[in-house]
N, C-alpha and C positions, 0 to 999 in steps of 0.2 A: 375778230375783237372779242376778249372773255366778260357777258355778263356781268360775271361777277367782280368784273373791274371798274365797272360804272358807278360814279358817284351819286348812290344813293344812299339813304341813312342805315337801310336794309342789308346791302354788302359792306356797310362799315361795321353794322353789330358784328355781322357773317367774319371781316376780314378782324376784328379784333380777338373775336371768339378763336377763330384760326391762330391767329398770332399766342393765345395764351396755351392752346395745347401745345403748339411747335416748341414752347417755352418748357412745358413740361413734359414733354416726351424729349427732350435734350439733358433735359435734369435728370428722368431717370434713365436714360442712355449714361451718362455718365456715373451714376451712381453704380448701374448694372456693370460697367466695364472696370472701375475700382474695386469690385466686389470678385469680379472674374480676376481681376489681377492680384490681390491679396490671396485667394485660392491656389493659383499659379503657382507663385511663388513659392506657398507653402509645399507643393507639390514637388517645385525644384530639389529644393530642401531635401526632402524624405528619398529622391529618386538617387542625388549625392552620397546621403548616406547609406543607404543600402548598396548600391555599387560598391562604395569600400567595403560592405559586408562582403558581396560577394567575391572580389576579390583576392579579400584576405581566407576566405574558406575553401576557394578553389587551389591555394596554392598549400591550404592542410589538405584538403584530397587528396591533388595528387602525390602529395608527400607520402601520403599513409597506403595509396594505391602500389605507389613503386614498392614502399615495401613489402604489401601483402605478393605482390608479384616476385617479388625476394625470394620470401620465405615461401609461400606454397608454389611458385612458379608462374609463368604467365596463361600457361595453358589450362592450370585447373581455375584460375581467376576468370579465366574465359567461359569457362563453361557454366561457373557459379551464375555468372552477367544473362545467361540464356534463360533465368531461371525466375529475373526479373518480370512481373506483369505488366502487362500495359495500362498505365495510367489512365483511369477512363475518370476518376473523381472531383476533376477540375469544374464546377458550379458558376457562371457569370449571370449577375442581378446587374440591375442599374439603379443609381439616385442620381436628382437632377439638382442642379445648381444654377438658379436662375434662367433656368430653360437648358442648359446644358446636360445631354445624358451621361454619368460616369461608372465605368463600368467596375465593379464591386468584386475580385476574382477570389474565388472561394475551394479550396482542397482540403484535402484528408492528408495527415504526415504517414509515411510509410516506415517513419525509422523505429518502430517497434512491431514489427511484421518481418524479420529476415525469413528469408525462401532457401536458406542453407542451414546447416547443422551445424552447430558450435562445435561439436567434438573435432571434427575432423579440419576447421579451420584457425585464424588465430585472430588474436586482437586486431591488429592492424587492419584487417579489411574490414571488422567491425567498426572503425572511424572511418574508415573510407565512403560505408556505406551512408553512415549515420553524417556525413561533411558534405558527400553528394545529394542527398536529401534533403539536408539544410539550402546547399546550393539552387536544388528545384522548386523549393519553396519562396527562398528570396527573388530567384529570378519569375517564379508566377507573379508577387507582388511589384517588382520593378515593374512587370508587363501591363501590369493596369495603371500604375502610375504613371508609365511614358503615354499608353493611351490617353489616361485624363488631362495632360497636359495636354498633347497635339489636341482636341477637342477643345477645353478650353481657350488656348490659343488661338485656333481659327474663329472662336467663337467672338474672343474679344477685338479679332481683325474687322469681325463683321460688325461689335456692335459700334467698335472707332469709326468706320464708314459711316452708319446711320448717325449717330451723334456729328460728326462734321458736316454732313447733307444738311442736318439740322442746324446748325450754329450758322452756316456760311452761305448757305442757300435757303432753306424754307423761312428762319424766322427773320433774316435781312429782309429778305422779298417782303413777308406781309408786315414788316414794319414799315418798309416805304412805300405800298400799299395803302397802309390806314393814312399815312402824310399825306399820300396824293389824295385819299377819298376826302378827308377831313378839310385839305385844303381849298378841295374844290367847292364842297359844302359853304366853307366859311364864305368863299368867294361868290358866289351864288345866293347868301342870307346878305350880303354887303349890297350886290343888285339890285338884288328884290328890294333892300332898305332904301336905296337910291333911288329907284323907281317909285316906290311910294312916293317917297317925299317931294319928288317932282310934280305926280300926279297932284296932292294934294296942297302945294306950290300953285300951279293951275285952275284947281279948283276954287281956291281963296282968290286970287284975281279976276276969276271970273265974275264973283260977287260984285 
């Protein structure tokens, strides 16, 4: 048997303190969960908006690319594509939301740095290049948002489990323990009071 459950005044004080802490813990978990859910819903809205932009920009980019293939020739466009440098500008930072590390993805735009000569190409190639660069930027943003949403969802699930454990197990346990110890102490007090009355009565009868 757990010594902390023995019906003593010390254990009663400890149980009441544990009950208060458990209720405070549940309130904190509930507030944390609500904040995380609000952040998650905002990210979901952002992801939908960016995905819509990506879809429309992709269509525009491929249309411009088809026109460039027709005007310049597929081989020429393919040769020009080899001159596009590998992108090493992506940087990832983090910020914390209620203990959840959220990635902040940054990168430099490549729209103003063409790798081909203007005199030997057409405007359609410029449009395709800028559209695909916009798709790249949007995709980078979307990847950061989706990763953030996944991490938030995972933390929400973990927080919900802790809140449920506090609400359904820990708090009821200490409520019952406080009640049991209180009842036991009150019963002991009644027994002691009765015992003292009997002793007093016998003393009075013995006089």
